[in-house]
N, C-alpha and C positions, 0 to 999 in steps of 0.2 A: 781025251781032250787035253790040249796044251794051255798052260796058264799064260803064256806070252803070246801076244798077237803081232807085235812089231809095228802096230799101227800108230803108236804114240811116239815113235823114236824121233820124229821132226818136232815134238814139243806141242802137239795138239791132242785132244781127247774127244771122245763122244759124250754128248749129253742127249737127253731124249728129244729129238727133233733137230740135231745138227752136230757140228764139231766146233770146238772152241779151243783157245790156247789153254795150256795147263795151269797158267796163272791167272785165268778169267775170274772175276768176282764170284761167279756161280760155283766154280770148282774150289775156290778158297772157302766158300761158305759150307758146301757139303763135305768138303775134305776135312774141315775142322770138326764137324759134327761127327764124322767117322773116327777122328782122333779121340774125341770125347768118349765115344762108344767103346773104344778100347780100354780106356781108363775104368770106365764103369764095369766092364767085364772083370777087370782086375780086382776092383773093390767088391764085386759080388763073390768072387772066389775067396777073398780073404774073409768076408762076412760069413760064408759057409763054414770055413775053417774054424772061425771064432764062435760058432754056435748061434749066430744071428740070422736064422733061417728066414724070418719074416722080412728083414731088411734085404736079404739076398733075393727073395722072390720079387720085391719092389723093383730092385735094380735090374733083374732080368726083364721085367715088364718095360721098364724105362729103355732098355737096349732095343726092344722090339720097336717102340715108338720113335727112337732115334733113327732107325733104319727107315721108318715112314717119313721122318722129316727130310732125311737124305733123298728119298725117292721123290718127294713133293718138290724139292729144290732143284733136282736134276732136269726138270723139263725146261727146254728153252722157251716155251710159251705155255705157262700153266693154266691159261684160261680155257674154259670148256673141257678141262680134263677131269677124270675120276681120281681126285687126290685122296690121300689116305688118312692124314691126321685130322682129327676133329676137335672141337672145343671141349668135348667130354674128358680128353686127356689132360688137359690144363686143370679142369675142375677136379679131377681125381688127385692130381698133385697137390692141390689146395687142401684136401681132406688129410692127406698124408703129412703135409707141412704141419697142419693144425694138431694132428695127433702127436707127432714127434716133439713139437714145441710144448704141448701140455705135459708131456713125460719128462721134460728137462727143466732144470732150475732156471729161475728167471735170471737174466743178465742185464746189466746197465751199461757195461763197457764192451769195447771190441775184445775179441779173444784171439789168441795166437792159434793159427792152423796146427793141429797136432793132437796130442794125447795118445790114443790108440793108434795102431797101424792103419786100421780101416777108416778111422776118423780123419787121419792125415791125408789119406788117399781121396776121401770124399771132398776134402777142401781142394785138392788138386782138380777133381771133377768140377768143382764150383767155379774155379778160375778159368779152366779151359771152356766150360759152358759160357762164361761171359765173353770170352774171345769169339766163340762161335756165334754168339748173339750179335757182337759188333760186326762180324763178317756178313751176317744176314742183313743187318741194317744197311750196310754198305750196298749189298746186292739189291735191296728194295729201293734204294734211291736211284737205281739204274734200270730196273725191270720190275714187273709185277711179282710178288711173292705171296704165297697161300697164307692169309692172315693167322690161321691157328698156329702155324710154325712159329711166328714171332712171339705169340703169347705163351706157347708151350716153353720155349727156350728161356723167356723171362722168368717163368714160374720155377722152372727146373734148377736154376742156380739157387733160388731160395730153398728148394727141396734139399739140395746138397748140403747146404749150411745147417738146416734143420736135422737132417739125417746124420751128419757128423756129430752134432752135439748129442743126439739120441744114442748113437753108438757108444760114445763115451759113458753115458749114463748106464747103459746095459752092461758094459764091461767094468763099471766102477772105477772109471778114471775121470777126474775132474778136468774141467776146461781150465786153461791158463789165461788170465786177463792180460791184455796189453797194459803195462803198468803206467803209461803216460796217456792213456785214453781218457777223454771226458766222459761223462754219462751221456751215451748216445741212444740207447734203447729205452723206450717208455716201458714202464712197468704195466702189468694188467690193470692195476688200480688207477693209472693215469689215462686209460683208454676212454 
């Protein structure tokens, strides 16, 4: 099997149910999800190297779900299709977020992305995830998008923030506060 097809040489590509330009909103959306998936794979590899096997397992599951998101976004017309992502995936992310947040020190101010290598990369994942979410919102303004994809991507960026802090805790590296930040996070006692 050859990896190249030459069918996209003129600037268009296949989606499920048709062909579109390579700069189409749909291609931008699932292409950014694919970019995110690559960064998540890198973060998982570093987590394994650093002995954070539980975190690596979560990231691998997220990679599977990002492929589900991309698949669901690739339909020219998603209505009536057997789509892959479900609300259960976002619910599971919420439980991971709660667990990682409970294991991390409370914060009041913004923190700088960084600390350990894996934490810094999880912050890259967070920002690429936010970009993917913006691309999906743009797409959803044009055509129907499977609703669990929107919800999942919104939760996923929160997961990356919580996971980045958790990784630093597990590796014994403190977060660095943004020194000009106001108090922006409510403490548990203020909930």
